PDB file of N, CA, C and O in Angstrom:
ATOM      1  N   MET A   1     -28.853   4.892  -4.698  1.00  0.00           N
ATOM      2  CA  MET A   1     -27.923   5.986  -4.828  1.00  0.00           C
ATOM      3  C   MET A   1     -26.812   5.590  -5.802  1.00  0.00           C
ATOM      4  O   MET A   1     -26.078   4.634  -5.551  1.00  0.00           O
ATOM      5  N   ALA A   2     -26.692   6.304  -6.883  1.00  0.00           N
ATOM      6  CA  ALA A   2     -25.696   6.012  -7.904  1.00  0.00           C
ATOM      7  C   ALA A   2     -24.387   6.721  -7.587  1.00  0.00           C
ATOM      8  O   ALA A   2     -24.380   7.864  -7.132  1.00  0.00           O
ATOM      9  N   THR A   3     -23.289   6.035  -7.832  1.00  0.00           N
ATOM     10  CA  THR A   3     -21.975   6.643  -7.647  1.00  0.00           C
ATOM     11  C   THR A   3     -21.262   6.683  -8.989  1.00  0.00           C
ATOM     12  O   THR A   3     -21.482   5.826  -9.845  1.00  0.00           O
ATOM     13  N   SER A   4     -20.419   7.668  -9.164  1.00  0.00           N
ATOM     14  CA  SER A   4     -19.684   7.779 -10.418  1.00  0.00           C
ATOM     15  C   SER A   4     -18.534   6.774 -10.449  1.00  0.00           C
ATOM     16  O   SER A   4     -18.151   6.207  -9.426  1.00  0.00           O
ATOM     17  N   MET A   5     -18.010   6.575 -11.620  1.00  0.00           N
ATOM     18  CA  MET A   5     -16.888   5.648 -11.775  1.00  0.00           C
ATOM     19  C   MET A   5     -15.649   6.159 -11.028  1.00  0.00           C
ATOM     20  O   MET A   5     -14.866   5.363 -10.509  1.00  0.00           O
ATOM     21  N   LEU A   6     -15.475   7.467 -10.973  1.00  0.00           N
ATOM     22  CA  LEU A   6     -14.330   8.009 -10.238  1.00  0.00           C
ATOM     23  C   LEU A   6     -14.464   7.768  -8.737  1.00  0.00           C
ATOM     24  O   LEU A   6     -13.472   7.481  -8.067  1.00  0.00           O
ATOM     25  N   ASN A   7     -15.675   7.880  -8.205  1.00  0.00           N
ATOM     26  CA  ASN A   7     -15.872   7.586  -6.789  1.00  0.00           C
ATOM     27  C   ASN A   7     -15.616   6.116  -6.497  1.00  0.00           C
ATOM     28  O   ASN A   7     -15.038   5.782  -5.463  1.00  0.00           O
ATOM     29  N   ARG A   8     -16.038   5.241  -7.392  1.00  0.00           N
ATOM     30  CA  ARG A   8     -15.762   3.810  -7.220  1.00  0.00           C
ATOM     31  C   ARG A   8     -14.264   3.531  -7.273  1.00  0.00           C
ATOM     32  O   ARG A   8     -13.748   2.724  -6.500  1.00  0.00           O
ATOM     33  N   ALA A   9     -13.575   4.200  -8.182  1.00  0.00           N
ATOM     34  CA  ALA A   9     -12.121   4.031  -8.274  1.00  0.00           C
ATOM     35  C   ALA A   9     -11.438   4.527  -7.005  1.00  0.00           C
ATOM     36  O   ALA A   9     -10.492   3.904  -6.524  1.00  0.00           O
ATOM     37  N   ALA A  10     -11.913   5.649  -6.459  1.00  0.00           N
ATOM     38  CA  ALA A  10     -11.339   6.188  -5.226  1.00  0.00           C
ATOM     39  C   ALA A  10     -11.571   5.231  -4.053  1.00  0.00           C
ATOM     40  O   ALA A  10     -10.684   5.046  -3.220  1.00  0.00           O
ATOM     41  N   MET A  11     -12.756   4.627  -3.987  1.00  0.00           N
ATOM     42  CA  MET A  11     -13.026   3.655  -2.925  1.00  0.00           C
ATOM     43  C   MET A  11     -12.117   2.437  -3.052  1.00  0.00           C
ATOM     44  O   MET A  11     -11.587   1.948  -2.054  1.00  0.00           O
ATOM     45  N   CYS A  12     -11.938   1.952  -4.264  1.00  0.00           N
ATOM     46  CA  CYS A  12     -11.069   0.793  -4.495  1.00  0.00           C
ATOM     47  C   CYS A  12      -9.626   1.120  -4.116  1.00  0.00           C
ATOM     48  O   CYS A  12      -8.942   0.312  -3.487  1.00  0.00           O
ATOM     49  N   LEU A  13      -9.175   2.300  -4.500  1.00  0.00           N
ATOM     50  CA  LEU A  13      -7.820   2.723  -4.180  1.00  0.00           C
ATOM     51  C   LEU A  13      -7.629   2.873  -2.671  1.00  0.00           C
ATOM     52  O   LEU A  13      -6.572   2.521  -2.147  1.00  0.00           O
ATOM     53  N   ALA A  14      -8.634   3.388  -1.973  1.00  0.00           N
ATOM     54  CA  ALA A  14      -8.540   3.542  -0.520  1.00  0.00           C
ATOM     55  C   ALA A  14      -8.484   2.182   0.176  1.00  0.00           C
ATOM     56  O   ALA A  14      -7.727   2.003   1.129  1.00  0.00           O
ATOM     57  N   ILE A  15      -9.272   1.239  -0.293  1.00  0.00           N
ATOM     58  CA  ILE A  15      -9.260  -0.104   0.296  1.00  0.00           C
ATOM     59  C   ILE A  15      -7.917  -0.775   0.065  1.00  0.00           C
ATOM     60  O   ILE A  15      -7.346  -1.362   0.983  1.00  0.00           O
ATOM     61  N   CYS A  16      -7.413  -0.691  -1.157  1.00  0.00           N
ATOM     62  CA  CYS A  16      -6.122  -1.314  -1.465  1.00  0.00           C
ATOM     63  C   CYS A  16      -4.978  -0.634  -0.722  1.00  0.00           C
ATOM     64  O   CYS A  16      -4.050  -1.302  -0.264  1.00  0.00           O
ATOM     65  N   GLY A  17      -5.038   0.680  -0.599  1.00  0.00           N
ATOM     66  CA  GLY A  17      -3.997   1.400   0.141  1.00  0.00           C
ATOM     67  C   GLY A  17      -3.990   1.044   1.611  1.00  0.00           C
ATOM     68  O   GLY A  17      -2.927   0.893   2.213  1.00  0.00           O
ATOM     69  N   GLY A  18      -5.176   0.907   2.197  1.00  0.00           N
ATOM     70  CA  GLY A  18      -5.253   0.516   3.602  1.00  0.00           C
ATOM     71  C   GLY A  18      -4.781  -0.902   3.844  1.00  0.00           C
ATOM     72  O   GLY A  18      -4.208  -1.200   4.892  1.00  0.00           O
ATOM     73  N   ALA A  19      -5.017  -1.778   2.878  1.00  0.00           N
ATOM     74  CA  ALA A  19      -4.576  -3.170   3.022  1.00  0.00           C
ATOM     75  C   ALA A  19      -3.075  -3.314   2.828  1.00  0.00           C
ATOM     76  O   ALA A  19      -2.474  -4.263   3.332  1.00  0.00           O
ATOM     77  N   THR A  20      -2.467  -2.392   2.109  1.00  0.00           N
ATOM     78  CA  THR A  20      -1.038  -2.480   1.818  1.00  0.00           C
ATOM     79  C   THR A  20      -0.181  -1.944   2.956  1.00  0.00           C
ATOM     80  O   THR A  20       0.924  -2.437   3.182  1.00  0.00           O
ATOM     81  N   ALA A  21      -0.671  -0.953   3.667  1.00  0.00           N
ATOM     82  CA  ALA A  21       0.138  -0.283   4.688  1.00  0.00           C
ATOM     83  C   ALA A  21       0.497  -1.219   5.840  1.00  0.00           C
ATOM     84  O   ALA A  21      -0.245  -2.147   6.161  1.00  0.00           O
ATOM     85  N   LEU A  22       1.630  -0.958   6.441  1.00  0.00           N
ATOM     86  CA  LEU A  22       2.127  -1.670   7.625  1.00  0.00           C
ATOM     87  C   LEU A  22       2.282  -3.169   7.409  1.00  0.00           C
ATOM     88  O   LEU A  22       1.721  -3.979   8.146  1.00  0.00           O
ATOM     89  N   SER A  23       3.038  -3.514   6.405  1.00  0.00           N
ATOM     90  CA  SER A  23       3.341  -4.916   6.131  1.00  0.00           C
ATOM     91  C   SER A  23       4.342  -5.438   7.164  1.00  0.00           C
ATOM     92  O   SER A  23       5.073  -4.660   7.776  1.00  0.00           O
ATOM     93  N   ASP A  24       4.369  -6.748   7.353  1.00  0.00           N
ATOM     94  CA  ASP A  24       5.302  -7.332   8.317  1.00  0.00           C
ATOM     95  C   ASP A  24       5.876  -8.634   7.777  1.00  0.00           C
ATOM     96  O   ASP A  24       5.762  -8.912   6.583  1.00  0.00           O
ATOM     97  N   VAL A  25       6.499  -9.442   8.651  1.00  0.00           N
ATOM     98  CA  VAL A  25       7.203 -10.647   8.211  1.00  0.00           C
ATOM     99  C   VAL A  25       6.270 -11.750   7.721  1.00  0.00           C
ATOM    100  O   VAL A  25       6.746 -12.727   7.143  1.00  0.00           O
ATOM    101  N   ASN A  26       4.976 -11.631   7.927  1.00  0.00           N
ATOM    102  CA  ASN A  26       4.052 -12.625   7.415  1.00  0.00           C
ATOM    103  C   ASN A  26       3.760 -12.446   5.930  1.00  0.00           C
ATOM    104  O   ASN A  26       3.132 -13.305   5.311  1.00  0.00           O
ATOM    105  N   ASP A  27       4.209 -11.345   5.364  1.00  0.00           N
ATOM    106  CA  ASP A  27       3.979 -11.044   3.963  1.00  0.00           C
ATOM    107  C   ASP A  27       4.956 -11.830   3.090  1.00  0.00           C
ATOM    108  O   ASP A  27       6.154 -11.866   3.371  1.00  0.00           O
ATOM    109  N   ALA A  28       4.446 -12.456   2.037  1.00  0.00           N
ATOM    110  CA  ALA A  28       5.310 -13.221   1.136  1.00  0.00           C
ATOM    111  C   ALA A  28       6.300 -12.312   0.423  1.00  0.00           C
ATOM    112  O   ALA A  28       7.427 -12.722   0.146  1.00  0.00           O
ATOM    113  N   GLY A  29       5.894 -11.088   0.125  1.00  0.00           N
ATOM    114  CA  GLY A  29       6.797 -10.148  -0.528  1.00  0.00           C
ATOM    115  C   GLY A  29       8.000  -9.820   0.330  1.00  0.00           C
ATOM    116  O   GLY A  29       9.091  -9.581  -0.189  1.00  0.00           O
ATOM    117  N   PHE A  30       7.811  -9.806   1.633  1.00  0.00           N
ATOM    118  CA  PHE A  30       8.915  -9.563   2.566  1.00  0.00           C
ATOM    119  C   PHE A  30      10.015 -10.597   2.355  1.00  0.00           C
ATOM    120  O   PHE A  30      11.185 -10.239   2.222  1.00  0.00           O
ATOM    121  N   TRP A  31       9.654 -11.861   2.324  1.00  0.00           N
ATOM    122  CA  TRP A  31      10.638 -12.930   2.178  1.00  0.00           C
ATOM    123  C   TRP A  31      11.204 -12.977   0.764  1.00  0.00           C
ATOM    124  O   TRP A  31      12.375 -13.307   0.578  1.00  0.00           O
ATOM    125  N   LEU A  32      10.392 -12.653  -0.223  1.00  0.00           N
ATOM    126  CA  LEU A  32      10.861 -12.634  -1.602  1.00  0.00           C
ATOM    127  C   LEU A  32      11.934 -11.559  -1.786  1.00  0.00           C
ATOM    128  O   LEU A  32      12.989 -11.824  -2.364  1.00  0.00           O
ATOM    129  N   VAL A  33      11.668 -10.358  -1.297  1.00  0.00           N
ATOM    130  CA  VAL A  33      12.631  -9.261  -1.416  1.00  0.00           C
ATOM    131  C   VAL A  33      13.888  -9.573  -0.618  1.00  0.00           C
ATOM    132  O   VAL A  33      15.001  -9.353  -1.095  1.00  0.00           O
ATOM    133  N   GLY A  34      13.713 -10.085   0.598  1.00  0.00           N
ATOM    134  CA  GLY A  34      14.867 -10.394   1.434  1.00  0.00           C
ATOM    135  C   GLY A  34      15.778 -11.436   0.835  1.00  0.00           C
ATOM    136  O   GLY A  34      17.000 -11.289   0.874  1.00  0.00           O
ATOM    137  N   SER A  35      15.202 -12.494   0.277  1.00  0.00           N
ATOM    138  CA  SER A  35      16.038 -13.546  -0.302  1.00  0.00           C
ATOM    139  C   SER A  35      16.600 -13.142  -1.660  1.00  0.00           C
ATOM    140  O   SER A  35      17.730 -13.499  -1.994  1.00  0.00           O
ATOM    141  N   PHE A  36      15.820 -12.399  -2.446  1.00  0.00           N
ATOM    142  CA  PHE A  36      16.293 -11.988  -3.771  1.00  0.00           C
ATOM    143  C   PHE A  36      17.450 -10.993  -3.667  1.00  0.00           C
ATOM    144  O   PHE A  36      18.420 -11.083  -4.420  1.00  0.00           O
ATOM    145  N   LEU A  37      17.345 -10.044  -2.732  1.00  0.00           N
ATOM    146  CA  LEU A  37      18.401  -9.046  -2.560  1.00  0.00           C
ATOM    147  C   LEU A  37      19.482  -9.491  -1.582  1.00  0.00           C
ATOM    148  O   LEU A  37      20.469  -8.782  -1.382  1.00  0.00           O
ATOM    149  N   GLU A  38      19.301 -10.665  -0.970  1.00  0.00           N
ATOM    150  CA  GLU A  38      20.264 -11.246  -0.028  1.00  0.00           C
ATOM    151  C   GLU A  38      20.599 -10.287   1.116  1.00  0.00           C
ATOM    152  O   GLU A  38      21.765 -10.012   1.400  1.00  0.00           O
ATOM    153  N   ILE A  39      19.545  -9.790   1.761  1.00  0.00           N
ATOM    154  CA  ILE A  39      19.739  -8.950   2.939  1.00  0.00           C
ATOM    155  C   ILE A  39      19.093  -9.633   4.143  1.00  0.00           C
ATOM    156  O   ILE A  39      18.183 -10.449   3.994  1.00  0.00           O
ATOM    157  N   ASP A  40      19.573  -9.288   5.334  1.00  0.00           N
ATOM    158  CA  ASP A  40      19.079  -9.944   6.541  1.00  0.00           C
ATOM    159  C   ASP A  40      17.664  -9.477   6.889  1.00  0.00           C
ATOM    160  O   ASP A  40      17.154  -8.511   6.322  1.00  0.00           O
ATOM    161  N   GLU A  41      17.045 -10.187   7.837  1.00  0.00           N
ATOM    162  CA  GLU A  41      15.647  -9.919   8.183  1.00  0.00           C
ATOM    163  C   GLU A  41      15.449  -8.527   8.787  1.00  0.00           C
ATOM    164  O   GLU A  41      14.445  -7.869   8.514  1.00  0.00           O
ATOM    165  N   LYS A  42      16.392  -8.083   9.599  1.00  0.00           N
ATOM    166  CA  LYS A  42      16.250  -6.773  10.248  1.00  0.00           C
ATOM    167  C   LYS A  42      16.235  -5.650   9.215  1.00  0.00           C
ATOM    168  O   LYS A  42      15.397  -4.751   9.285  1.00  0.00           O
ATOM    169  N   THR A  43      17.151  -5.699   8.267  1.00  0.00           N
ATOM    170  CA  THR A  43      17.214  -4.679   7.226  1.00  0.00           C
ATOM    171  C   THR A  43      16.000  -4.770   6.306  1.00  0.00           C
ATOM    172  O   THR A  43      15.448  -3.747   5.901  1.00  0.00           O
ATOM    173  N   THR A  44      15.589  -5.983   5.979  1.00  0.00           N
ATOM    174  CA  THR A  44      14.405  -6.164   5.138  1.00  0.00           C
ATOM    175  C   THR A  44      13.171  -5.624   5.836  1.00  0.00           C
ATOM    176  O   THR A  44      12.337  -4.977   5.202  1.00  0.00           O
ATOM    177  N   LEU A  45      13.041  -5.878   7.124  1.00  0.00           N
ATOM    178  CA  LEU A  45      11.888  -5.386   7.868  1.00  0.00           C
ATOM    179  C   LEU A  45      11.844  -3.857   7.860  1.00  0.00           C
ATOM    180  O   LEU A  45      10.780  -3.266   7.672  1.00  0.00           O
ATOM    181  N   LYS A  46      12.975  -3.232   8.059  1.00  0.00           N
ATOM    182  CA  LYS A  46      13.017  -1.764   8.035  1.00  0.00           C
ATOM    183  C   LYS A  46      12.634  -1.216   6.667  1.00  0.00           C
ATOM    184  O   LYS A  46      11.773  -0.342   6.566  1.00  0.00           O
ATOM    185  N   SER A  47      13.269  -1.723   5.617  1.00  0.00           N
ATOM    186  CA  SER A  47      13.030  -1.163   4.288  1.00  0.00           C
ATOM    187  C   SER A  47      11.664  -1.554   3.733  1.00  0.00           C
ATOM    188  O   SER A  47      10.977  -0.706   3.164  1.00  0.00           O
ATOM    189  N   TRP A  48      11.251  -2.809   3.881  1.00  0.00           N
ATOM    190  CA  TRP A  48       9.986  -3.288   3.326  1.00  0.00           C
ATOM    191  C   TRP A  48       8.796  -2.627   4.015  1.00  0.00           C
ATOM    192  O   TRP A  48       7.851  -2.213   3.343  1.00  0.00           O
ATOM    193  N   THR A  49       8.827  -2.521   5.329  1.00  0.00           N
ATOM    194  CA  THR A  49       7.714  -1.919   6.052  1.00  0.00           C
ATOM    195  C   THR A  49       7.582  -0.431   5.725  1.00  0.00           C
ATOM    196  O   THR A  49       6.468   0.064   5.551  1.00  0.00           O
ATOM    197  N   ILE A  50       8.681   0.272   5.643  1.00  0.00           N
ATOM    198  CA  ILE A  50       8.637   1.690   5.303  1.00  0.00           C
ATOM    199  C   ILE A  50       8.116   1.876   3.880  1.00  0.00           C
ATOM    200  O   ILE A  50       7.280   2.748   3.642  1.00  0.00           O
ATOM    201  N   MET A  51       8.595   1.073   2.934  1.00  0.00           N
ATOM    202  CA  MET A  51       8.156   1.196   1.554  1.00  0.00           C
ATOM    203  C   MET A  51       6.666   0.883   1.410  1.00  0.00           C
ATOM    204  O   MET A  51       5.946   1.616   0.733  1.00  0.00           O
ATOM    205  N   GLU A  52       6.205  -0.177   2.026  1.00  0.00           N
ATOM    206  CA  GLU A  52       4.790  -0.550   1.944  1.00  0.00           C
ATOM    207  C   GLU A  52       3.903   0.497   2.610  1.00  0.00           C
ATOM    208  O   GLU A  52       2.807   0.773   2.122  1.00  0.00           O
ATOM    209  N   THR A  53       4.351   1.074   3.699  1.00  0.00           N
ATOM    210  CA  THR A  53       3.577   2.118   4.364  1.00  0.00           C
ATOM    211  C   THR A  53       3.501   3.371   3.504  1.00  0.00           C
ATOM    212  O   THR A  53       2.450   4.008   3.431  1.00  0.00           O
ATOM    213  N   LEU A  54       4.597   3.730   2.855  1.00  0.00           N
ATOM    214  CA  LEU A  54       4.576   4.875   1.941  1.00  0.00           C
ATOM    215  C   LEU A  54       3.628   4.641   0.767  1.00  0.00           C
ATOM    216  O   LEU A  54       2.914   5.556   0.357  1.00  0.00           O
ATOM    217  N   ILE A  55       3.615   3.437   0.228  1.00  0.00           N
ATOM    218  CA  ILE A  55       2.694   3.105  -0.864  1.00  0.00           C
ATOM    219  C   ILE A  55       1.252   3.219  -0.389  1.00  0.00           C
ATOM    220  O   ILE A  55       0.414   3.784  -1.091  1.00  0.00           O
ATOM    221  N   GLY A  56       0.954   2.692   0.789  1.00  0.00           N
ATOM    222  CA  GLY A  56      -0.401   2.744   1.322  1.00  0.00           C
ATOM    223  C   GLY A  56      -0.874   4.158   1.601  1.00  0.00           C
ATOM    224  O   GLY A  56      -2.002   4.517   1.265  1.00  0.00           O
ATOM    225  N   VAL A  57      -0.014   4.964   2.215  1.00  0.00           N
ATOM    226  CA  VAL A  57      -0.380   6.345   2.526  1.00  0.00           C
ATOM    227  C   VAL A  57      -0.551   7.155   1.241  1.00  0.00           C
ATOM    228  O   VAL A  57      -1.466   7.973   1.146  1.00  0.00           O
ATOM    229  N   THR A  58       0.311   6.937   0.262  1.00  0.00           N
ATOM    230  CA  THR A  58       0.182   7.624  -1.026  1.00  0.00           C
ATOM    231  C   THR A  58      -1.125   7.260  -1.703  1.00  0.00           C
ATOM    232  O   THR A  58      -1.799   8.132  -2.253  1.00  0.00           O
ATOM    233  N   ALA A  59      -1.494   5.997  -1.674  1.00  0.00           N
ATOM    234  CA  ALA A  59      -2.763   5.566  -2.274  1.00  0.00           C
ATOM    235  C   ALA A  59      -3.950   6.212  -1.560  1.00  0.00           C
ATOM    236  O   ALA A  59      -4.916   6.614  -2.209  1.00  0.00           O
ATOM    237  N   LEU A  60      -3.890   6.316  -0.249  1.00  0.00           N
ATOM    238  CA  LEU A  60      -4.977   6.959   0.484  1.00  0.00           C
ATOM    239  C   LEU A  60      -5.082   8.450   0.168  1.00  0.00           C
ATOM    240  O   LEU A  60      -6.186   8.983   0.052  1.00  0.00           O
ATOM    241  N   ILE A  61      -3.954   9.117   0.031  1.00  0.00           N
ATOM    242  CA  ILE A  61      -3.973  10.542  -0.314  1.00  0.00           C
ATOM    243  C   ILE A  61      -4.514  10.747  -1.726  1.00  0.00           C
ATOM    244  O   ILE A  61      -5.314  11.653  -1.960  1.00  0.00           O
ATOM    245  N   VAL A  62      -4.082   9.916  -2.660  1.00  0.00           N
ATOM    246  CA  VAL A  62      -4.585  10.021  -4.039  1.00  0.00           C
ATOM    247  C   VAL A  62      -6.080   9.741  -4.088  1.00  0.00           C
ATOM    248  O   VAL A  62      -6.809  10.410  -4.819  1.00  0.00           O
ATOM    249  N   SER A  63      -6.549   8.756  -3.316  1.00  0.00           N
ATOM    250  CA  SER A  63      -7.981   8.474  -3.317  1.00  0.00           C
ATOM    251  C   SER A  63      -8.781   9.624  -2.721  1.00  0.00           C
ATOM    252  O   SER A  63      -9.901   9.887  -3.157  1.00  0.00           O
ATOM    253  N   LEU A  64      -8.226  10.307  -1.737  1.00  0.00           N
ATOM    254  CA  LEU A  64      -8.888  11.495  -1.178  1.00  0.00           C
ATOM    255  C   LEU A  64      -8.963  12.609  -2.211  1.00  0.00           C
ATOM    256  O   LEU A  64      -9.999  13.261  -2.341  1.00  0.00           O
ATOM    257  N   ILE A  65      -7.888  12.835  -2.939  1.00  0.00           N
ATOM    258  CA  ILE A  65      -7.885  13.868  -3.974  1.00  0.00           C
ATOM    259  C   ILE A  65      -8.880  13.525  -5.084  1.00  0.00           C
ATOM    260  O   ILE A  65      -9.599  14.403  -5.561  1.00  0.00           O
ATOM    261  N   ILE A  66      -8.926  12.271  -5.492  1.00  0.00           N
ATOM    262  CA  ILE A  66      -9.885  11.855  -6.525  1.00  0.00           C
ATOM    263  C   ILE A  66     -11.310  12.071  -6.041  1.00  0.00           C
ATOM    264  O   ILE A  66     -12.156  12.569  -6.785  1.00  0.00           O
ATOM    265  N   SER A  67     -11.576  11.695  -4.790  1.00  0.00           N
ATOM    266  CA  SER A  67     -12.955  11.823  -4.290  1.00  0.00           C
ATOM    267  C   SER A  67     -13.378  13.285  -4.128  1.00  0.00           C
ATOM    268  O   SER A  67     -14.567  13.593  -4.214  1.00  0.00           O
ATOM    269  N   LEU A  68     -12.426  14.186  -3.897  1.00  0.00           N
ATOM    270  CA  LEU A  68     -12.762  15.601  -3.774  1.00  0.00           C
ATOM    271  C   LEU A  68     -13.174  16.210  -5.120  1.00  0.00           C
ATOM    272  O   LEU A  68     -14.031  17.093  -5.166  1.00  0.00           O
ATOM    273  N   PHE A  69     -12.570  15.741  -6.205  1.00  0.00           N
ATOM    274  CA  PHE A  69     -12.839  16.317  -7.507  1.00  0.00           C
ATOM    275  C   PHE A  69     -13.797  15.496  -8.359  1.00  0.00           C
ATOM    276  O   PHE A  69     -14.122  15.895  -9.477  1.00  0.00           O
ATOM    277  N   ALA A  70     -14.249  14.365  -7.851  1.00  0.00           N
ATOM    278  CA  ALA A  70     -15.172  13.524  -8.630  1.00  0.00           C
ATOM    279  C   ALA A  70     -16.602  14.007  -8.509  1.00  0.00           C
ATOM    280  O   ALA A  70     -17.505  13.415  -9.100  1.00  0.00           O
TER     281      ALA A  70
END
């Protein structure tokens, strides 16, 4: 079964979006952002987790739209 390049791109985007969502303190980016911006762990956890979840959900929505029109 052959798939188009757009379907492959949508699958890749969905996988990456799912892996990005719901980040926590084990993420290296969490500590990088917290130390670079000099904010405490509680504030970093709130902002970093919300931002990463928004990125993941946006990627999943875009991959759904791509797969509908591919």
